[in-house]
SEFIZA-3560 file (N, C-alpha, C; in Angstrom, 3 decimals):
REM SEFIZA-3560
<numar><xx>248.585</xx><yy>126.455</yy><zz>-95.733</zz><atom>N</atom></numar>
<numar><xx>249.959</xx><yy>126.590</yy><zz>-96.174</zz><atom>CA</atom></numar>
<numar><xx>250.475</xx><yy>125.212</yy><zz>-96.607</zz><atom>C</atom></numar>
<numar><xx>251.292</xx><yy>125.211</yy><zz>-97.602</zz><atom>N</atom></numar>
<numar><xx>251.844</xx><yy>123.951</yy><zz>-98.093</zz><atom>CA</atom></numar>
<numar><xx>252.837</xx><yy>123.373</yy><zz>-97.085</zz><atom>C</atom></numar>
<numar><xx>252.863</xx><yy>122.055</yy><zz>-96.926</zz><atom>N</atom></numar>
<numar><xx>253.741</xx><yy>121.435</yy><zz>-95.924</zz><atom>CA</atom></numar>
<numar><xx>255.216</xx><yy>121.744</yy><zz>-96.131</zz><atom>C</atom></numar>
<numar><xx>255.693</xx><yy>121.792</yy><zz>-97.379</zz><atom>N</atom></numar>
<numar><xx>257.111</xx><yy>122.023</yy><zz>-97.631</zz><atom>CA</atom></numar>
<numar><xx>257.515</xx><yy>123.430</yy><zz>-97.187</zz><atom>C</atom></numar>
<numar><xx>256.655</xx><yy>124.404</yy><zz>-97.419</zz><atom>N</atom></numar>
<numar><xx>256.940</xx><yy>125.778</yy><zz>-96.994</zz><atom>CA</atom></numar>
<numar><xx>257.016</xx><yy>125.849</yy><zz>-95.480</zz><atom>C</atom></numar>
<numar><xx>256.138</xx><yy>125.122</yy><zz>-94.805</zz><atom>N</atom></numar>
<numar><xx>256.124</xx><yy>125.134</yy><zz>-93.355</zz><atom>CA</atom></numar>
<numar><xx>257.428</xx><yy>124.574</yy><zz>-92.793</zz><atom>C</atom></numar>
<numar><xx>257.965</xx><yy>123.529</yy><zz>-93.418</zz><atom>N</atom></numar>
<numar><xx>259.225</xx><yy>122.930</yy><zz>-92.961</zz><atom>CA</atom></numar>
<numar><xx>260.362</xx><yy>123.929</yy><zz>-93.091</zz><atom>C</atom></numar>
<numar><xx>260.406</xx><yy>124.656</yy><zz>-94.181</zz><atom>N</atom></numar>
<numar><xx>261.467</xx><yy>125.642</yy><zz>-94.393</zz><atom>CA</atom></numar>
<numar><xx>261.346</xx><yy>126.769</yy><zz>-93.371</zz><atom>C</atom></numar>
<numar><xx>260.147</xx><yy>127.269</yy><zz>-93.146</zz><atom>N</atom></numar>
<numar><xx>259.950</xx><yy>128.356</yy><zz>-92.183</zz><atom>CA</atom></numar>
<numar><xx>260.284</xx><yy>127.903</yy><zz>-90.764</zz><atom>C</atom></numar>
<numar><xx>259.953</xx><yy>126.674</yy><zz>-90.422</zz><atom>N</atom></numar>
<numar><xx>260.285</xx><yy>126.143</yy><zz>-89.103</zz><atom>CA</atom></numar>
<numar><xx>261.797</xx><yy>126.046</yy><zz>-88.930</zz><atom>C</atom></numar>
<numar><xx>262.499</xx><yy>125.621</yy><zz>-89.982</zz><atom>N</atom></numar>
<numar><xx>263.959</xx><yy>125.512</yy><zz>-89.914</zz><atom>CA</atom></numar>
<numar><xx>264.584</xx><yy>126.884</yy><zz>-89.743</zz><atom>C</atom></numar>
<numar><xx>264.097</xx><yy>127.886</yy><zz>-90.462</zz><atom>N</atom></numar>
<numar><xx>264.606</xx><yy>129.247</yy><zz>-90.292</zz><atom>CA</atom></numar>
<numar><xx>264.362</xx><yy>129.753</yy><zz>-88.878</zz><atom>C</atom></numar>
<numar><xx>263.230</xx><yy>129.413</yy><zz>-88.296</zz><atom>N</atom></numar>
<numar><xx>262.938</xx><yy>129.827</yy><zz>-86.921</zz><atom>CA</atom></numar>
<numar><xx>263.917</xx><yy>129.181</yy><zz>-85.947</zz><atom>C</atom></numar>
<numar><xx>264.246</xx><yy>127.914</yy><zz>-86.162</zz><atom>N</atom></numar>
<numar><xx>265.211</xx><yy>127.240</yy><zz>-85.295</zz><atom>CA</atom></numar>
<numar><xx>266.585</xx><yy>127.882</yy><zz>-85.422</zz><atom>C</atom></numar>
<numar><xx>266.981</xx><yy>128.211</yy><zz>-86.643</zz><atom>N</atom></numar>
<numar><xx>268.288</xx><yy>128.840</yy><zz>-86.860</zz><atom>CA</atom></numar>
<numar><xx>268.338</xx><yy>130.203</yy><zz>-86.176</zz><atom>C</atom></numar>
<numar><xx>267.241</xx><yy>130.957</yy><zz>-86.212</zz><atom>N</atom></numar>
<numar><xx>267.217</xx><yy>132.291</yy><zz>-85.621</zz><atom>CA</atom></numar>
<numar><xx>267.239</xx><yy>132.281</yy><zz>-84.099</zz><atom>C</atom></numar>
<numar><xx>267.123</xx><yy>131.115</yy><zz>-83.478</zz><atom>N</atom></numar>
<numar><xx>267.277</xx><yy>131.039</yy><zz>-82.026</zz><atom>CA</atom></numar>
<numar><xx>268.726</xx><yy>131.266</yy><zz>-81.624</zz><atom>C</atom></numar>
<numar><xx>269.647</xx><yy>131.033</yy><zz>-82.551</zz><atom>N</atom></numar>
<numar><xx>271.053</xx><yy>131.295</yy><zz>-82.284</zz><atom>CA</atom></numar>
<numar><xx>271.328</xx><yy>132.775</yy><zz>-82.529</zz><atom>C</atom></numar>
<numar><xx>271.908</xx><yy>133.438</yy><zz>-81.554</zz><atom>N</atom></numar>
<numar><xx>272.058</xx><yy>134.894</yy><zz>-81.596</zz><atom>CA</atom></numar>
<numar><xx>272.900</xx><yy>135.373</yy><zz>-82.780</zz><atom>C</atom></numar>
<numar><xx>273.936</xx><yy>134.627</yy><zz>-83.117</zz><atom>N</atom></numar>
<numar><xx>274.825</xx><yy>135.057</yy><zz>-84.196</zz><atom>CA</atom></numar>
<numar><xx>274.164</xx><yy>134.954</yy><zz>-85.567</zz><atom>C</atom></numar>
<numar><xx>273.080</xx><yy>134.195</yy><zz>-85.667</zz><atom>N</atom></numar>
<numar><xx>272.390</xx><yy>134.049</yy><zz>-86.947</zz><atom>CA</atom></numar>
<numar><xx>271.314</xx><yy>135.112</yy><zz>-87.151</zz><atom>C</atom></numar>
<numar><xx>270.949</xx><yy>135.818</yy><zz>-86.098</zz><atom>N</atom></numar>
<numar><xx>269.864</xx><yy>136.795</yy><zz>-86.203</zz><atom>CA</atom></numar>
<numar><xx>270.327</xx><yy>138.053</yy><zz>-86.937</zz><atom>C</atom></numar>
<numar><xx>271.496</xx><yy>138.531</yy><zz>-86.589</zz><atom>N</atom></numar>
<numar><xx>272.037</xx><yy>139.735</yy><zz>-87.209</zz><atom>CA</atom></numar>
<numar><xx>273.189</xx><yy>139.368</yy><zz>-88.134</zz><atom>C</atom></numar>
<numar><xx>273.564</xx><yy>140.289</yy><zz>-88.970</zz><atom>N</atom></numar>
<numar><xx>274.664</xx><yy>140.055</yy><zz>-89.912</zz><atom>CA</atom></numar>
<numar><xx>275.991</xx><yy>140.398</yy><zz>-89.241</zz><atom>C</atom></numar>
<numar><xx>276.401</xx><yy>139.579</yy><zz>-88.265</zz><atom>N</atom></numar>
<numar><xx>277.666</xx><yy>139.798</yy><zz>-87.579</zz><atom>CA</atom></numar>
<numar><xx>278.851</xx><yy>139.428</yy><zz>-88.474</zz><atom>C</atom></numar>
<numar><xx>278.652</xx><yy>138.429</yy><zz>-89.301</zz><atom>N</atom></numar>
<numar><xx>279.742</xx><yy>137.929</yy><zz>-90.135</zz><atom>CA</atom></numar>
<numar><xx>279.867</xx><yy>138.789</yy><zz>-91.386</zz><atom>C</atom></numar>
<numar><xx>281.099</xx><yy>139.137</yy><zz>-91.733</zz><atom>N</atom></numar>
<numar><xx>281.303</xx><yy>139.986</yy><zz>-92.911</zz><atom>CA</atom></numar>
<numar><xx>281.458</xx><yy>139.164</yy><zz>-94.189</zz><atom>C</atom></numar>
<numar><xx>281.861</xx><yy>137.909</yy><zz>-94.034</zz><atom>N</atom></numar>
<numar><xx>282.052</xx><yy>137.067</yy><zz>-95.211</zz><atom>CA</atom></numar>
<numar><xx>280.962</xx><yy>136.010</yy><zz>-95.278</zz><atom>C</atom></numar>
<numar><xx>280.468</xx><yy>135.719</yy><zz>-96.474</zz><atom>N</atom></numar>
<numar><xx>279.395</xx><yy>134.721</yy><zz>-96.613</zz><atom>CA</atom></numar>
<numar><xx>279.800</xx><yy>133.327</yy><zz>-96.132</zz><atom>C</atom></numar>
<numar><xx>281.060</xx><yy>132.953</yy><zz>-96.343</zz><atom>N</atom></numar>
<numar><xx>281.465</xx><yy>131.619</yy><zz>-95.902</zz><atom>CA</atom></numar>
<numar><xx>281.504</xx><yy>131.516</yy><zz>-94.377</zz><atom>C</atom></numar>
<numar><xx>281.785</xx><yy>132.602</yy><zz>-93.693</zz><atom>N</atom></numar>
<numar><xx>281.738</xx><yy>132.598</yy><zz>-92.229</zz><atom>CA</atom></numar>
<numar><xx>280.293</xx><yy>132.457</yy><zz>-91.753</zz><atom>C</atom></numar>
<numar><xx>279.387</xx><yy>133.165</yy><zz>-92.411</zz><atom>N</atom></numar>
<numar><xx>277.971</xx><yy>133.070</yy><zz>-92.036</zz><atom>CA</atom></numar>
<numar><xx>277.455</xx><yy>131.651</yy><zz>-92.285</zz><atom>C</atom></numar>
<numar><xx>277.870</xx><yy>131.051</yy><zz>-93.383</zz><atom>N</atom></numar>
<numar><xx>277.468</xx><yy>129.680</yy><zz>-93.677</zz><atom>CA</atom></numar>
<numar><xx>277.987</xx><yy>128.723</yy><zz>-92.597</zz><atom>C</atom></numar>
<numar><xx>279.209</xx><yy>128.953</yy><zz>-92.127</zz><atom>N</atom></numar>
<numar><xx>279.772</xx><yy>128.102</yy><zz>-91.081</zz><atom>CA</atom></numar>
<numar><xx>278.977</xx><yy>128.229</yy><zz>-89.785</zz><atom>C</atom></numar>
<numar><xx>278.545</xx><yy>129.445</yy><zz>-89.449</zz><atom>N</atom></numar>
<numar><xx>277.758</xx><yy>129.646</yy><zz>-88.232</zz><atom>CA</atom></numar>
<numar><xx>276.410</xx><yy>128.935</yy><zz>-88.356</zz><atom>C</atom></numar>
<numar><xx>275.808</xx><yy>128.981</yy><zz>-89.523</zz><atom>N</atom></numar>
<numar><xx>274.541</xx><yy>128.286</yy><zz>-89.739</zz><atom>CA</atom></numar>
<numar><xx>274.738</xx><yy>126.776</yy><zz>-89.616</zz><atom>C</atom></numar>
<numar><xx>275.837</xx><yy>126.278</yy><zz>-90.163</zz><atom>N</atom></numar>
<numar><xx>276.125</xx><yy>124.843</yy><zz>-90.032</zz><atom>CA</atom></numar>
<numar><xx>276.296</xx><yy>124.450</yy><zz>-88.562</zz><atom>C</atom></numar>
<numar><xx>276.992</xx><yy>125.267</yy><zz>-87.803</zz><atom>N</atom></numar>
<numar><xx>277.181</xx><yy>124.986</yy><zz>-86.380</zz><atom>CA</atom></numar>
<numar><xx>275.838</xx><yy>124.983</yy><zz>-85.654</zz><atom>C</atom></numar>
<numar><xx>274.970</xx><yy>125.927</yy><zz>-86.003</zz><atom>N</atom></numar>
<numar><xx>273.640</xx><yy>125.983</yy><zz>-85.382</zz><atom>CA</atom></numar>
<numar><xx>272.841</xx><yy>124.723</yy><zz>-85.711</zz><atom>C</atom></numar>
<numar><xx>272.896</xx><yy>124.270</yy><zz>-86.955</zz><atom>N</atom></numar>
<numar><xx>272.145</xx><yy>123.079</yy><zz>-87.341</zz><atom>CA</atom></numar>
<numar><xx>272.735</xx><yy>121.823</yy><zz>-86.704</zz><atom>C</atom></numar>
<numar><xx>274.056</xx><yy>121.767</yy><zz>-86.549</zz><atom>N</atom></numar>
<numar><xx>274.674</xx><yy>120.627</yy><zz>-85.863</zz><atom>CA</atom></numar>
<numar><xx>274.187</xx><yy>120.573</yy><zz>-84.422</zz><atom>C</atom></numar>
<numar><xx>274.101</xx><yy>121.730</yy><zz>-83.775</zz><atom>N</atom></numar>
<numar><xx>273.584</xx><yy>121.775</yy><zz>-82.409</zz><atom>CA</atom></numar>
<numar><xx>272.144</xx><yy>121.306</yy><zz>-82.322</zz><atom>C</atom></numar>
<numar><xx>271.320</xx><yy>121.724</yy><zz>-83.271</zz><atom>N</atom></numar>
<numar><xx>269.916</xx><yy>121.295</yy><zz>-83.277</zz><atom>CA</atom></numar>
<numar><xx>269.797</xx><yy>119.789</yy><zz>-83.483</zz><atom>C</atom></numar>
<numar><xx>270.561</xx><yy>119.255</yy><zz>-84.437</zz><atom>N</atom></numar>
<numar><xx>270.500</xx><yy>117.813</yy><zz>-84.706</zz><atom>CA</atom></numar>
<numar><xx>271.019</xx><yy>117.008</yy><zz>-83.527</zz><atom>C</atom></numar>
<numar><xx>272.077</xx><yy>117.495</yy><zz>-82.885</zz><atom>N</atom></numar>
<numar><xx>272.635</xx><yy>116.797</yy><zz>-81.733</zz><atom>CA</atom></numar>
<numar><xx>271.628</xx><yy>116.744</yy><zz>-80.590</zz><atom>C</atom></numar>
<numar><xx>270.958</xx><yy>117.862</yy><zz>-80.346</zz><atom>N</atom></numar>
<numar><xx>269.954</xx><yy>117.892</yy><zz>-79.288</zz><atom>CA</atom></numar>
<numar><xx>268.797</xx><yy>116.950</yy><zz>-79.584</zz><atom>C</atom></numar>
<numar><xx>268.357</xx><yy>116.918</yy><zz>-80.851</zz><atom>N</atom></numar>
<numar><xx>267.232</xx><yy>116.039</yy><zz>-81.182</zz><atom>CA</atom></numar>
<numar><xx>267.639</xx><yy>114.557</yy><zz>-81.109</zz><atom>C</atom></numar>
<numar><xx>268.890</xx><yy>114.244</yy><zz>-81.473</zz><atom>N</atom></numar>
<numar><xx>269.350</xx><yy>112.868</yy><zz>-81.365</zz><atom>CA</atom></numar>
<numar><xx>269.564</xx><yy>112.446</yy><zz>-79.916</zz><atom>C</atom></numar>
<numar><xx>269.926</xx><yy>113.371</yy><zz>-79.057</zz><atom>N</atom></numar>
<numar><xx>270.144</xx><yy>113.062</yy><zz>-77.655</zz><atom>CA</atom></numar>
<numar><xx>268.835</xx><yy>112.704</yy><zz>-76.951</zz><atom>C</atom></numar>
<numar><xx>267.725</xx><yy>113.203</yy><zz>-77.453</zz><atom>N</atom></numar>
<numar><xx>266.430</xx><yy>112.906</yy><zz>-76.848</zz><atom>CA</atom></numar>
<numar><xx>265.934</xx><yy>111.509</yy><zz>-77.192</zz><atom>C</atom></numar>
<numar><xx>266.445</xx><yy>110.947</yy><zz>-78.260</zz><atom>N</atom></numar>
<numar><xx>265.963</xx><yy>109.625</yy><zz>-78.714</zz><atom>CA</atom></numar>
<numar><xx>266.493</xx><yy>108.530</yy><zz>-77.825</zz><atom>C</atom></numar>
//
C-alpha cells in the first residue's frame, strides 16, 4: 500500500474512535465538520502531552 494512503486511513481510524464521528448524528455538514475538528484537536493535544 502506498504510504500516503496509509496515513489517510490511519487518520480516519483515529477520528472514528470518537463516538459522535462514527454515526451521522449531526444533521448539518458544518456541525459534523466541527465535531471532526474537536476530535483532531483532542488527538493532537494528547500526542503533544506525551512529548
